[in-house]
Biotite code that builds the C-alpha atoms (Angstrom):
import biotite.structure as struc

atoms = struc.array([
    struc.Atom([-4.900, 2.429, -5.972], chain_id="A", res_id=1, res_name="VAL", atom_name="CA", element="C"),
    struc.Atom([-7.252, -0.538, -6.162], chain_id="A", res_id=2, res_name="GLU", atom_name="CA", element="C"),
    struc.Atom([-6.401, -3.618, -4.114], chain_id="A", res_id=3, res_name="ARG", atom_name="CA", element="C"),
    struc.Atom([-8.015, -6.735, -2.717], chain_id="A", res_id=4, res_name="ASP", atom_name="CA", element="C"),
    struc.Atom([-8.194, -6.953, 1.066], chain_id="A", res_id=5, res_name="LEU", atom_name="CA", element="C"),
    struc.Atom([-6.866, -9.929, 3.034], chain_id="A", res_id=6, res_name="LYS", atom_name="CA", element="C"),
    struc.Atom([-7.404, -11.658, 6.373], chain_id="A", res_id=7, res_name="PRO", atom_name="CA", element="C"),
    struc.Atom([-5.712, -10.003, 9.362], chain_id="A", res_id=8, res_name="ALA", atom_name="CA", element="C"),
    struc.Atom([-3.309, -12.928, 9.819], chain_id="A", res_id=9, res_name="GLU", atom_name="CA", element="C"),
    struc.Atom([-1.946, -12.368, 6.277], chain_id="A", res_id=10, res_name="GLU", atom_name="CA", element="C"),
    struc.Atom([-1.386, -8.609, 6.657], chain_id="A", res_id=11, res_name="ALA", atom_name="CA", element="C"),
    struc.Atom([2.187, -7.904, 7.755], chain_id="A", res_id=12, res_name="LYS", atom_name="CA", element="C"),
    struc.Atom([3.185, -4.918, 9.834], chain_id="A", res_id=13, res_name="LEU", atom_name="CA", element="C"),
    struc.Atom([5.435, -2.499, 7.966], chain_id="A", res_id=14, res_name="GLU", atom_name="CA", element="C"),
    struc.Atom([7.495, 0.572, 8.849], chain_id="A", res_id=15, res_name="VAL", atom_name="CA", element="C"),
    struc.Atom([9.026, 3.471, 6.905], chain_id="A", res_id=16, res_name="HIS", atom_name="CA", element="C"),
    struc.Atom([11.894, 5.851, 7.768], chain_id="A", res_id=17, res_name="ASP", atom_name="CA", element="C"),
    struc.Atom([11.740, 8.588, 5.119], chain_id="A", res_id=18, res_name="LYS", atom_name="CA", element="C"),
    struc.Atom([8.006, 9.032, 4.633], chain_id="A", res_id=19, res_name="TYR", atom_name="CA", element="C"),
    struc.Atom([4.779, 9.758, 6.430], chain_id="A", res_id=20, res_name="ILE", atom_name="CA", element="C"),
    struc.Atom([1.935, 7.754, 4.867], chain_id="A", res_id=21, res_name="ASP", atom_name="CA", element="C"),
    struc.Atom([-1.447, 9.416, 4.447], chain_id="A", res_id=22, res_name="VAL", atom_name="CA", element="C"),
    struc.Atom([-3.964, 6.783, 3.339], chain_id="A", res_id=23, res_name="GLN", atom_name="CA", element="C"),
    struc.Atom([-7.481, 7.812, 2.324], chain_id="A", res_id=24, res_name="ILE", atom_name="CA", element="C"),
    struc.Atom([-10.272, 5.300, 1.695], chain_id="A", res_id=25, res_name="VAL", atom_name="CA", element="C"),
    struc.Atom([-12.255, 6.171, -1.427], chain_id="A", res_id=26, res_name="LEU", atom_name="CA", element="C"),
    struc.Atom([-14.422, 3.038, -1.791], chain_id="A", res_id=27, res_name="ARG", atom_name="CA", element="C"),
    struc.Atom([-15.002, 0.081, 0.522], chain_id="A", res_id=28, res_name="GLY", atom_name="CA", element="C"),
    struc.Atom([-13.905, -0.409, 4.132], chain_id="A", res_id=29, res_name="GLU", atom_name="CA", element="C"),
    struc.Atom([-10.275, -1.030, 5.031], chain_id="A", res_id=30, res_name="GLU", atom_name="CA", element="C"),
    struc.Atom([-8.939, -2.382, 8.272], chain_id="A", res_id=31, res_name="GLY", atom_name="CA", element="C"),
    struc.Atom([-5.495, -1.539, 9.618], chain_id="A", res_id=32, res_name="PHE", atom_name="CA", element="C"),
    struc.Atom([-3.396, -3.279, 12.228], chain_id="A", res_id=33, res_name="GLY", atom_name="CA", element="C"),
    struc.Atom([-1.245, -0.886, 14.261], chain_id="A", res_id=34, res_name="TRP", atom_name="CA", element="C"),
    struc.Atom([1.601, -1.110, 16.780], chain_id="A", res_id=35, res_name="SER", atom_name="CA", element="C"),
    struc.Atom([4.257, 1.149, 18.168], chain_id="A", res_id=36, res_name="GLU", atom_name="CA", element="C"),
    struc.Atom([7.370, 0.671, 16.074], chain_id="A", res_id=37, res_name="ARG", atom_name="CA", element="C"),
    struc.Atom([9.533, 0.350, 19.161], chain_id="A", res_id=38, res_name="LYS", atom_name="CA", element="C"),
    struc.Atom([7.502, -2.753, 20.127], chain_id="A", res_id=39, res_name="ALA", atom_name="CA", element="C"),
    struc.Atom([8.516, -4.654, 16.969], chain_id="A", res_id=40, res_name="MET", atom_name="CA", element="C"),
    struc.Atom([10.773, -7.651, 17.714], chain_id="A", res_id=41, res_name="THR", atom_name="CA", element="C"),
    struc.Atom([10.256, -10.062, 14.784], chain_id="A", res_id=42, res_name="GLN", atom_name="CA", element="C"),
    struc.Atom([11.642, -8.574, 11.541], chain_id="A", res_id=43, res_name="PRO", atom_name="CA", element="C"),
    struc.Atom([11.099, -10.599, 8.355], chain_id="A", res_id=44, res_name="GLN", atom_name="CA", element="C"),
    struc.Atom([14.281, -9.132, 6.859], chain_id="A", res_id=45, res_name="SER", atom_name="CA", element="C"),
    struc.Atom([16.578, -6.124, 7.062], chain_id="A", res_id=46, res_name="ASP", atom_name="CA", element="C"),
    struc.Atom([15.280, -2.631, 6.319], chain_id="A", res_id=47, res_name="PHE", atom_name="CA", element="C"),
    struc.Atom([15.149, -2.028, 2.542], chain_id="A", res_id=48, res_name="ASN", atom_name="CA", element="C"),
    struc.Atom([16.666, 1.463, 2.167], chain_id="A", res_id=49, res_name="GLN", atom_name="CA", element="C"),
    struc.Atom([15.815, 1.687, -1.541], chain_id="A", res_id=50, res_name="GLU", atom_name="CA", element="C"),
    struc.Atom([12.092, 1.005, -0.986], chain_id="A", res_id=51, res_name="LYS", atom_name="CA", element="C"),
    struc.Atom([12.020, 2.582, 2.502], chain_id="A", res_id=52, res_name="ASP", atom_name="CA", element="C"),
    struc.Atom([10.245, -0.394, 4.063], chain_id="A", res_id=53, res_name="ILE", atom_name="CA", element="C"),
    struc.Atom([10.656, -3.226, 6.534], chain_id="A", res_id=54, res_name="GLN", atom_name="CA", element="C"),
    struc.Atom([8.125, -5.943, 7.358], chain_id="A", res_id=55, res_name="PHE", atom_name="CA", element="C"),
    struc.Atom([7.552, -7.677, 10.684], chain_id="A", res_id=56, res_name="PHE", atom_name="CA", element="C"),
    struc.Atom([5.867, -10.891, 11.839], chain_id="A", res_id=57, res_name="ASP", atom_name="CA", element="C"),
    struc.Atom([4.721, -9.346, 15.137], chain_id="A", res_id=58, res_name="ASP", atom_name="CA", element="C"),
    struc.Atom([0.986, -9.184, 15.875], chain_id="A", res_id=59, res_name="LYS", atom_name="CA", element="C"),
    struc.Atom([-0.618, -5.705, 15.906], chain_id="A", res_id=60, res_name="PRO", atom_name="CA", element="C"),
    struc.Atom([-1.425, -4.147, 19.275], chain_id="A", res_id=61, res_name="GLN", atom_name="CA", element="C"),
    struc.Atom([-4.771, -2.911, 17.895], chain_id="A", res_id=62, res_name="THR", atom_name="CA", element="C"),
    struc.Atom([-6.961, -2.733, 14.777], chain_id="A", res_id=63, res_name="TYR", atom_name="CA", element="C"),
    struc.Atom([-9.137, 0.017, 13.331], chain_id="A", res_id=64, res_name="TYR", atom_name="CA", element="C"),
    struc.Atom([-11.348, 0.392, 10.254], chain_id="A", res_id=65, res_name="THR", atom_name="CA", element="C"),
    struc.Atom([-11.726, 3.280, 7.820], chain_id="A", res_id=66, res_name="LEU", atom_name="CA", element="C"),
    struc.Atom([-14.758, 3.970, 5.625], chain_id="A", res_id=67, res_name="THR", atom_name="CA", element="C"),
    struc.Atom([-14.962, 6.176, 2.493], chain_id="A", res_id=68, res_name="PRO", atom_name="CA", element="C"),
    struc.Atom([-13.728, 9.701, 3.165], chain_id="A", res_id=69, res_name="GLY", atom_name="CA", element="C"),
    struc.Atom([-11.788, 8.726, 6.283], chain_id="A", res_id=70, res_name="GLN", atom_name="CA", element="C"),
    struc.Atom([-8.001, 8.741, 6.432], chain_id="A", res_id=71, res_name="PHE", atom_name="CA", element="C"),
    struc.Atom([-5.094, 7.664, 8.567], chain_id="A", res_id=72, res_name="THR", atom_name="CA", element="C"),
    struc.Atom([-1.713, 9.321, 9.039], chain_id="A", res_id=73, res_name="ILE", atom_name="CA", element="C"),
    struc.Atom([1.134, 6.904, 9.733], chain_id="A", res_id=74, res_name="LEU", atom_name="CA", element="C"),
    struc.Atom([4.413, 8.276, 11.057], chain_id="A", res_id=75, res_name="LEU", atom_name="CA", element="C"),
    struc.Atom([7.826, 6.563, 11.148], chain_id="A", res_id=76, res_name="PRO", atom_name="CA", element="C"),
    struc.Atom([7.100, 5.783, 14.832], chain_id="A", res_id=77, res_name="GLU", atom_name="CA", element="C"),
    struc.Atom([4.107, 3.659, 13.730], chain_id="A", res_id=78, res_name="ASP", atom_name="CA", element="C"),
    struc.Atom([4.060, 0.166, 12.328], chain_id="A", res_id=79, res_name="SER", atom_name="CA", element="C"),
    struc.Atom([0.964, -0.623, 10.306], chain_id="A", res_id=80, res_name="HIS", atom_name="CA", element="C"),
    struc.Atom([-0.633, -3.563, 8.525], chain_id="A", res_id=81, res_name="ALA", atom_name="CA", element="C"),
    struc.Atom([-2.912, -2.212, 5.781], chain_id="A", res_id=82, res_name="PRO", atom_name="CA", element="C"),
    struc.Atom([-5.446, -3.952, 3.544], chain_id="A", res_id=83, res_name="LEU", atom_name="CA", element="C"),
    struc.Atom([-7.238, -5.924, 6.259], chain_id="A", res_id=84, res_name="VAL", atom_name="CA", element="C"),
    struc.Atom([-10.761, -7.072, 5.431], chain_id="A", res_id=85, res_name="GLY", atom_name="CA", element="C"),
    struc.Atom([-12.717, -8.733, 2.624], chain_id="A", res_id=86, res_name="GLU", atom_name="CA", element="C"),
    struc.Atom([-13.287, -7.727, -0.978], chain_id="A", res_id=87, res_name="GLY", atom_name="CA", element="C"),
    struc.Atom([-11.852, -4.870, -3.029], chain_id="A", res_id=88, res_name="PRO", atom_name="CA", element="C"),
    struc.Atom([-10.798, -1.421, -1.831], chain_id="A", res_id=89, res_name="ILE", atom_name="CA", element="C"),
    struc.Atom([-9.989, 1.821, -3.602], chain_id="A", res_id=90, res_name="ARG", atom_name="CA", element="C"),
    struc.Atom([-7.779, 4.297, -1.789], chain_id="A", res_id=91, res_name="LYS", atom_name="CA", element="C"),
    struc.Atom([-5.328, 7.140, -2.247], chain_id="A", res_id=92, res_name="ALA", atom_name="CA", element="C"),
    struc.Atom([-1.858, 6.917, -0.715], chain_id="A", res_id=93, res_name="ILE", atom_name="CA", element="C"),
    struc.Atom([0.119, 10.095, -0.232], chain_id="A", res_id=94, res_name="ILE", atom_name="CA", element="C"),
    struc.Atom([3.747, 9.805, 0.830], chain_id="A", res_id=95, res_name="LYS", atom_name="CA", element="C"),
    struc.Atom([5.110, 12.906, 2.547], chain_id="A", res_id=96, res_name="VAL", atom_name="CA", element="C"),
    struc.Atom([8.901, 13.000, 2.567], chain_id="A", res_id=97, res_name="MET", atom_name="CA", element="C"),
    struc.Atom([10.499, 13.966, 5.852], chain_id="A", res_id=98, res_name="LEU", atom_name="CA", element="C"),
])
């Protein structure tokens, strides 16, 4: 997947119920916002069962950055805001069904 990164304030926290996300940076540097899912209090809408996703307006509890070859594993207990930074990114996303 190739995407353009965005400022942290534009990256929304998201959660999934049915999948574990494994995201691997292949080119560029990608920042992630992260929070415990149980801390989320500001949903943008109801959970979308078909797409297995829900977005939140809460602010992340922390941020981290991945460089090429690094990966992150995001469980249903995690909320995450991907694509934080500047410029383009290339990454692989693997969804592991629970």
